[in-house]
FIGUGU-416295 format. One line per 2 residues: number of its first residue (from 1); for each residue x negated, y negated, z of N, C-alpha, C. Coordinates in steps of 0.1 Angstrom, whole numbers, plus 2048, in hexadecimal, padded with zeros to 3 digits. Atoms other than C-alpha are relative to their C-alpha. Layout:
// FIGUGU-416295
NUM	X:Y:Z:X:Y:Z:X:Y:Z ~ ... $
//
This chain:
// FIGUGU-416295
1	802:805:7F2:86F:264:96F:7F3:7F8:801 ~ 80B:809:7FE:858:247:978:7F7:805:80B $
3	80A:7FD:7F5:839:249:98E:806:7FC:80D ~ 7FA:805:7F3:84B:234:9A8:80B:809:805 $
5	7F5:7F7:7FC:869:24B:9A9:7FA:80E:805 ~ 807:7F3:7FB:852:26A:9AC:7F9:7FE:80D $
7	806:803:7F3:83F:259:9C8:80A:7FF:80B ~ 7F5:801:7F6:85F:250:9DA:806:80D:804 $
9	7FB:7F3:7FD:86D:273:9D7:7F6:809:807 ~ 80B:7F9:7FA:84C:282:9E1:7FF:7FD:80F $
11	801:805:7F2:84A:26D:A01:80C:804:807 ~ 7F4:7FC:7FA:86E:274:A08:800:80F:804 $
13	801:7F2:7FD:869:299:A05:7F6:803:80B ~ 80A:7FD:7F6:849:299:A1A:804:7FC:80E $
15	7FC:805:7F3:858:285:A36:80C:808:805 ~ 7F4:7F9:7FB:87A:295:A38:800:80F:801 $
17	802:7F2:7FE:86E:2B8:A34:7FD:805:80E ~ 805:7FC:7F3:85E:2B8:A56:807:7F9:80B $
19	7F7:806:7F6:874:29F:A69:80D:807:800 ~ 7F3:7F8:7FF:895:2AF:A75:80B:7F8:7FA $
21	7F6:808:806:8A9:29A:A5D:805:804:7F2 ~ 7FC:7FA:80D:8AC:2AF:A3D:7FA:7FA:7F4 $
23	806:805:80D:897:2AB:A1E:80A:802:7F5 ~ 7F6:7FE:80B:8B1:2BA:A07:80B:7F6:800 $
25	7F5:809:7FE:8CC:2A4:A15:7FB:7F2:7FB ~ 805:80E:804:8B6:284:A10:7FE:7FF:7F1 $
27	802:800:80F:8AE:28E:9EC:80D:7FF:7F9 ~ 7F2:802:806:8D3:292:9E4:805:7F2:801 $
29	7FC:80E:7FE:8DA:270:9F3:7F8:7F6:7F8 ~ 808:809:808:8BD:260:9E1:805:800:7F2 $
31	7FC:7FF:80E:8C9:26D:9C0:80E:7F8:7FE ~ 7F3:806:801:8EC:260:9C7:800:7F1:802 $
33	7FF:80E:7FC:8E6:23E:9D7:7F5:7F7:7F9 ~ 80A:808:807:8C6:233:9C5:7FF:804:7F2 $
35	7FF:7FC:80E:8CF:243:9A4:7F2:805:7FB ~ 80D:7FA:803:8AE:256:9A4:803:80F:7FC $
37	7FE:7F2:804:8B0:276:990:7F3:808:803 ~ 80B:7F7:7FD:89A:292:99C:7F9:805:7F3 $
39	807:7FC:80C:880:29F:984:803:80E:7FC ~ 7FC:7F3:804:891:2C0:982:7F9:80B:809 $
41	805:7F5:7F9:887:2E2:98E:7F0:800:802 ~ 80F:800:800:862:2DE:985:7FB:7F6:80A $
43	804:80A:7F6:85F:2BE:999:803:804:80E ~ 7FD:7FB:7F3:870:2CE:9B7:7F5:80A:804 $
45	80B:7F6:7FD:855:2EA:9B5:7F4:7F8:805 ~ 80B:808:7FC:83A:2CF:9B7:801:7FA:80E $
47	7FD:806:7F3:84A:2BE:9D5:7FE:80B:80B ~ 802:7F6:7F6:84C:2DF:9E7:7F2:805:802 $
49	80E:7FC:7FF:828:2E8:9DF:7F8:7F5:808 ~ 806:80A:7F8:81E:2C6:9EE:802:802:80F $
51	7FE:7FE:7F2:82F:2CD:A0F:7FA:80D:805 ~ 807:7F4:7FC:822:2F0:A0F:7F1:7FE:803 $
53	80E:802:7FE:7FF:2E4:A0B:7FD:7F8:80D ~ 801:807:7F4:804:2CC:A28:800:809:80C $
55	7FF:7F7:7F5:80E:2E8:A3F:7F4:809:801 ~ 80C:7F8:800:7F1:2FE:A34:7F4:7F9:805 $
57	80C:807:7FD:7D7:2E4:A38:801:7FB:80F ~ 7FF:805:7F2:7E4:2D5:A59:7FE:80B:80A $
59	800:7F5:7F7:7E7:2F7:A69:7F5:80B:7FC ~ 80A:7F6:806:7C8:307:A58:7FA:809:80B $
61	806:7F8:7F6:7B9:312:A79:80A:80B:805 ~ 7F6:7F6:7FC:7DA:324:A82:800:80B:7F6 $
63	800:7F5:80B:7DB:336:A60:7F4:808:801 ~ 80C:7F9:7FF:7B7:33F:A64:800:80A:80B $
65	7FF:7F7:7F4:7BD:34E:A86:809:80C:7FD ~ 7F6:7F5:802:7DB:362:A79:7FC:809:7F5 $
67	802:7F8:80C:7CC:36E:A58:7F2:807:800 ~ 80D:7FA:800:7A7:376:A60:801:80F:806 $
69	800:7F2:7FB:79E:39B:A66:7FF:802:80F ~ 802:7FF:7F2:793:394:A89:80B:7F9:808 $
71	7F5:807:7F9:7B4:384:A92:804:807:80D ~ 7FC:7FA:7F4:7BE:389:AB6:80E:804:800 $
73	7F2:7FB:800:7DE:39B:ABF:80B:7F5:800 ~ 7F6:80B:7FE:7F0:37B:AC9:803:7F9:7F2 $
75	7FE:807:80D:7EB:36A:AA7:805:80A:7F5 ~ 7FB:7F6:809:7F1:38B:A94:80F:801:802 $
77	7F2:7FF:7FD:812:38D:AA6:808:7F4:7FB ~ 7F9:80C:804:81B:369:A9E:802:801:7F0 $
79	7FF:7FF:80E:814:370:A79:80C:809:7FC ~ 7F5:7F6:802:82C:38E:A7A:80D:7F9:803 $
81	7F3:807:7FC:847:379:A8B:803:7F6:7F5 ~ 7FE:80A:80A:843:35E:A70:806:807:7F3 $
83	7FC:7F9:80C:847:378:A54:80F:805:802 ~ 7F2:7FB:7FE:866:388:A64:80A:7F4:801 $
85	7F7:80B:7FF:875:366:A6C:804:7F9:7F3 ~ 7FE:806:80D:872:35C:A48:80B:807:7F8 $
87	7F7:7F8:808:889:378:A3B:80E:7FB:800 ~ 7F2:805:801:8AB:36A:A45:802:7F4:7F8 $
89	7FF:80C:808:8A4:348:A36:7FE:803:7F1 ~ 802:7FC:80E:897:358:A16:80D:806:7FA $
91	7F4:7F9:804:8B6:36E:A13:80B:7F5:7FE ~ 7F6:80A:801:8CD:350:A19:7FE:7F7:7F4 $
93	803:808:80B:8BB:33B:9FF:803:807:7F3 ~ 7FF:7F8:80C:8BC:357:9E5:80F:802:7FD $
95	7F2:7FD:803:8E1:360:9E9:80A:7F4:7FF ~ 7F7:80B:800:8F0:33E:9EF:7FC:7F4:7F8 $
97	805:80B:808:8DC:329:9D7:80A:7FA:7F7 ~ 7F6:805:80A:8F7:326:9BC:80C:7F9:807 $
99	7F4:806:7F8:913:320:9D6:7FC:7F2:805 ~ 804:80D:7FA:900:304:9E7:7FE:7F6:7F5 $
101	803:809:80B:8F5:2F4:9C6:80D:7FB:7FA ~ 7F4:804:807:919:2F3:9B9:80A:7F9:80A $
103	7F6:804:7F7:92C:2EA:9D9:7FB:7F7:80C ~ 805:807:7F3:916:2DA:9F4:7F7:7F4:7FD $
105	80A:80B:803:900:2C0:9E2:808:7F3:7FC ~ 7F9:80C:801:918:2A3:9E6:7FD:7F7:80C $
107	802:809:7F5:913:284:9FC:808:803:80D ~ 7F7:7FE:7F4:931:28C:A12:7FD:80D:807 $
109	804:7F3:7FA:927:2B0:A18:7F2:7FF:807 ~ 80D:802:7F9:903:2A5:A20:803:7F8:80D $
111	7FD:808:7F4:911:28B:A38:806:809:80B ~ 7FA:7F7:7F6:926:2A6:A49:7F6:809:807 $
113	80B:7F7:7FB:908:2BD:A4D:7F6:7F8:809 ~ 808:808:7F8:8F3:2A0:A5A:806:7FE:80E $
115	7FA:802:7F3:90C:299:A75:802:80C:808 ~ 7FD:7F4:7F8:916:2BC:A7F:7F4:807:805 $
117	80C:7F9:7FD:8F3:2C9:A7F:7F7:7F8:809 ~ 807:807:7F6:8E7:2AE:A96:804:805:80E $
119	7FB:7FB:7F3:8FB:2BF:AB2:7F6:80B:806 ~ 809:7F7:7FA:8E2:2DC:AB6:7F4:7F9:807 $
121	80B:807:7FA:8C6:2C4:ABC:804:7F9:80D ~ 7FB:807:7F5:8DB:2B0:AD4:802:809:80C $
123	7FD:7F6:7F5:8E6:2CF:AE8:7F3:805:805 ~ 80C:7FB:7FB:8C3:2DC:AE9:7F8:7F6:809 $
125	807:80A:7F7:8B5:2BC:AF7:806:7FF:80E ~ 7F9:802:7F3:8CF:2BA:B12:7FF:80D:809 $
127	7FF:7F4:7F8:8D0:2DF:B1D:7F4:809:801 ~ 80B:7F6:800:8B0:2F1:B14:7F6:7FE:80A $
129	80B:800:7F6:894:2FA:B2C:7F4:7F8:7FB ~ 80C:806:806:878:2EF:B15:7F3:802:808 $
131	80C:7FD:7F8:85D:301:B29:7F8:80B:7FA ~ 808:7F5:806:851:31D:B12:7F6:7FC:7F6 $
133	80A:804:80A:832:31C:AFD:802:80A:7F4 ~ 7FF:7F8:80C:82E:32B:ADA:7FA:80E:803 $
135	806:7F3:7FD:819:347:AE9:80A:80A:806 ~ 7F6:7F8:7F9:839:354:AFB:80B:805:7F6 $
137	7F5:7FC:80A:84E:359:ADB:800:80F:7FE ~ 7FF:7F1:803:85B:37C:AD5:807:802:7F3 $
139	7FA:7FD:80D:86A:38D:AB7:80E:7FC:7FF ~ 7F2:805:801:88F:387:ABF:801:7F1:7FF $
141	800:80F:801:888:362:AC4:7FC:7FB:7F2 ~ 804:804:80D:875:35F:AA4:80A:803:7F5 $
143	7F6:7FC:809:890:372:A91:80C:7F6:801 ~ 7F5:809:7FE:8AB:35B:AA0:7FD:7F2:7F9 $
145	804:80C:806:898:33C:A95:800:801:7F1 ~ 800:7FE:80F:893:34B:A72:80F:801:7FB $
147	7F2:7FF:805:8B9:353:A70:806:7F2:800 ~ 7FC:80E:800:8C0:32E:A79:7FB:7F9:7F4 $
149	806:806:80C:8A9:324:A5D:809:802:7F4 ~ 7F8:7FD:80B:8C1:334:A45:80B:7F6:7FE $
151	7F6:80B:801:8DA:318:A4C:7FB:7F4:7F8 ~ 806:80C:807:8C2:2FF:A3C:802:800:7F1 $
153	7FC:801:80F:8CE:309:A19:80A:7F6:7FE ~ 7F6:80A:801:8E9:2F0:A20:7FA:7F2:801 $
155	806:80D:7FF:8DD:2CD:A17:806:7F8:80B ~ 7FC:808:7F4:8DE:2B7:A36:7FE:807:80D $
157	802:7F8:7F3:8D8:2D3:A4F:7F2:7FD:806 ~ 80E:802:7FD:8B1:2CF:A50:7FB:80D:805 $
159	807:7F4:7FC:89C:2EE:A51:7F8:7FE:80D ~ 808:802:7F4:884:2DF:A6B:809:7FD:80C $
161	7F7:804:7F5:8A1:2D1:A7F:807:80C:806 ~ 7F9:7F4:7FA:8B4:2F2:A83:7F7:80A:806 $
163	80A:7F7:7FA:895:306:A8A:7FB:7FA:80D ~ 805:806:7F3:888:2ED:AA4:80B:801:80B $
165	7F5:800:7F7:8AA:2EB:AB4:802:80E:806 ~ 7FF:7F2:7FB:8AC:311:AB7:7F5:803:809 $
167	80B:7FE:7F7:889:312:AC5:802:7FA:80E ~ 7FE:806:7F3:893:2F9:AE0:80B:807:808 $
169	7F5:7F9:7F9:8B3:30C:AE8:7FB:80D:806 ~ 806:7F3:7FB:89D:32B:AED:7F6:7FD:80C $
171	808:804:7F5:88A:317:B07:7F2:7FB:7FD ~ 80D:804:803:86B:30D:AF4:7FE:7F1:801 $
173	803:80E:7FF:859:2EC:AF9:802:7F9:7F2 ~ 7FD:806:80D:860:2D2:ADE:7F5:802:7F6 $
175	80B:7FE:809:83D:2D4:AD0:7FE:80E:7FB ~ 801:7F2:804:83D:2FA:AD0:80B:803:7F5 $
177	7F5:7FE:80A:85F:2FA:ABE:7FD:7FA:7F2 ~ 804:806:80D:852:2E2:AA4:7F5:807:7F9 $
179	80B:7F9:806:832:2F5:A9F:804:80D:7F9 ~ 7FB:7F4:807:844:316:A98:808:7FD:7F4 $
181	7F8:804:80C:85C:304:A81:7F7:7FC:7F4 ~ 809:804:80B:83F:2F5:A6D:7F9:80C:7FA $
183	806:7F3:805:82D:317:A6B:80A:808:7F8 ~ 7F6:7F9:807:84D:327:A61:804:7FB:7F2 $
185	7FC:807:80D:852:30E:A45:7F7:805:7F4 ~ 80A:7FC:80A:833:31B:A32:805:80C:7F7 $
187	7FC:7F5:808:840:33D:A27:80D:7FD:7F9 ~ 7F3:803:807:863:330:A1F:7FE:7F6:7F5 $
189	803:809:80B:856:313:A0B:7F8:807:7F5 ~ 808:7F9:80A:83D:329:9F9:809:80A:7F8 $
191	7F7:7F7:807:858:343:9F1:809:7F8:7F7 ~ 7F7:808:809:870:328:9E4:7F9:7FA:7F4 $
193	808:806:80B:854:318:9D0:7FD:80A:7F5 ~ 803:7F5:80A:84A:339:9C0:80C:803:7F8 $
195	7F4:7FC:807:86E:341:9B8:804:7F5:7F6 ~ 7FD:80B:809:874:31F:9A8:7F6:7FF:7F5 $
197	80A:801:80A:853:320:996:802:80A:7F5 ~ 7FD:7F5:80A:85D:341:985:80B:7FB:7F6 $
199	7F6:805:809:87C:330:978:7FB:7F5:7F7 ~ 806:80B:808:868:312:96C:7F8:806:7F4 $
201	807:7F9:80A:851:329:959:809:806:7F5 ~ 7F7:7FA:80A:86E:33A:948:806:7F5:7F8 $
203	7FA:80C:808:87D:318:93E:7F5:7F9:7F7 ~ 80B:807:808:85B:30D:930:800:7F1:802 $
205	800:80F:7FD:85D:2EB:941:7F2:7FB:7FF ~ 80D:806:801:842:2D3:939:7FE:7F6:80C $
207	803:808:7F4:830:2C1:955:7FA:7F2:7FC ~ 805:80D:803:827:29C:957:7F9:7FA:80C $
209	808:806:7F5:812:285:96C:808:7FD:80D ~ 7F8:802:7F4:82F:27B:983:801:80C:809 $
211	7FF:7F4:7F8:830:29F:98F:7F5:800:80A ~ 80C:800:7F7:80D:29B:99D:802:7F5:80A $
213	7FE:80B:7F6:817:27A:9AD:80A:805:80B ~ 7F6:7FB:7F7:835:28B:9BE:7F9:80A:80A $
215	808:7F6:7F9:81E:2A8:9C9:7F7:7F9:80B ~ 809:807:7F7:804:291:9D9:808:7F8:80B $
217	7F8:808:7F7:81E:27B:9E9:806:809:80B ~ 7FA:7F7:7F7:830:299:9F9:7F5:806:809 $
219	80A:7FB:7F8:80F:2A7:A05:7FB:7F6:80B ~ 805:809:7F6:801:288:A15:80A:7FC:80A $
221	7F6:804:7F6:821:27C:A25:804:80C:809 ~ 7FD:7F5:7F8:829:29F:A31:7F5:803:80B $
223	80C:7FE:7F7:806:2A3:A41:801:7F7:80C ~ 800:80A:7F6:809:283:A54:80C:801:809 $
225	7F4:7FF:7F8:82D:289:A5F:7FE:80C:80A ~ 802:7F4:7F7:823:2AC:A6E:7F8:7FB:80C $
227	809:804:7F6:807:29C:A81:807:7F6:80A ~ 7F9:80A:7F8:81D:27F:A8D:80A:806:809 $
229	7F5:7FA:7F8:83A:294:A98:7FB:809:80B ~ 805:7F7:7F5:826:2AD:AAC:7FB:7F7:80C $
231	804:809:7F6:817:28F:ABF:80C:7FA:807 ~ 7F4:807:7FC:839:27E:AC2:807:809:80A $
233	7F7:7F7:7F7:84A:29D:AD2:7F9:803:80D ~ 807:7FE:7F3:830:29F:AEE:806:7F7:80B $
235	7FB:80A:7F6:840:281:AFF:80E:7FB:7FC ~ 7F3:805:804:861:27B:AEC:80A:80B:7FE $
237	7F5:7F6:803:882:28C:AE6:804:800:7F1 ~ 7FA:800:80E:896:294:AC6:80B:7F6:7FF $
239	7F5:809:800:8B0:27A:ACF:800:7F6:7F4 ~ 800:809:80C:8A4:261:AB5:804:806:7F3 $
241	7FC:7F9:80D:8A9:27A:A99:80F:803:800 ~ 7F1:7FD:7FF:8CC:283:AA6:807:7F3:7FC $
243	7FA:80D:803:8D5:25E:AA5:7FF:7FC:7F1 ~ 802:803:80F:8C6:259:A82:809:808:7F8 $
245	7F7:7F7:808:8D9:277:A74:80F:7FB:801 ~ 7F2:804:7FF:8FA:26A:A82:802:7F3:7F9 $
247	7FF:80D:807:8F4:246:A76:800:802:7F1 ~ 800:7FE:80F:8EB:253:A53:80C:806:7FB $
249	7F4:7FA:804:909:269:A52:80C:7F6:7FF ~ 7F5:80B:800:920:24B:A5B:7FE:7F7:7F4 $
251	803:809:80B:90E:235:A41:805:807:7F3 ~ 7FC:7F9:80C:914:250:A26:80F:800:7FF $
253	7F1:800:800:939:253:A2F:805:7F2:7FD ~ 7FB:80E:802:93C:22D:A2F:7FE:7FB:7F2 $
255	803:806:80D:92C:227:A0E:802:809:7F4 ~ 7FE:7F7:80B:937:244:9F9:80F:804:800 $
//
């Protein structure tokens, strides 16, 4: 893998991890249409660590409030909700990993998921109340968002997209839904990264400089995308992402 390819895949991962357009789907399509071979499992670990670092640093004040001994009940409750909400997605990833890898990582299946999973965002934008703040979230709502996150094992679904859509359908403001989605990404990315890292260690994979390039690219691009999207959603809707998903799905069907 060249440095340019590592840079490209790192930026692609960082941008699409947090926008509701599917990082795994875009990586599958990049490998297919640009003939870019991923760096294997070890490289994937570095990309995930880059996006994890972006979430940890951007929301460091939130993590500090949730983890310090003098944490107030509201932040302690939020931390508990994040932990509980992570469980369904972790179970889905663990039990469905082989099935997804063998049957769902094709351009046509990615295109189908891009199209069909644009509907929750569309429906949420049209019908949801969008008046609740993150301080109003309760355990059943957090668990429902976490259960929806389990669908993201299918490339093209978008982890951030399905969790944000679920948050909107539950009545949360766009920014609140996005904020919970981003915070929820940290434990699931960390868990997946650790799981993959253990497999890398067993395989004895050797690391190279492009891995660092991919890591830094994913971190920097992910950090700025988080900041941009939170500002964007204060005054804009999710409609542009719905249109993008549908156009990309049509393009994939047309050219493959």
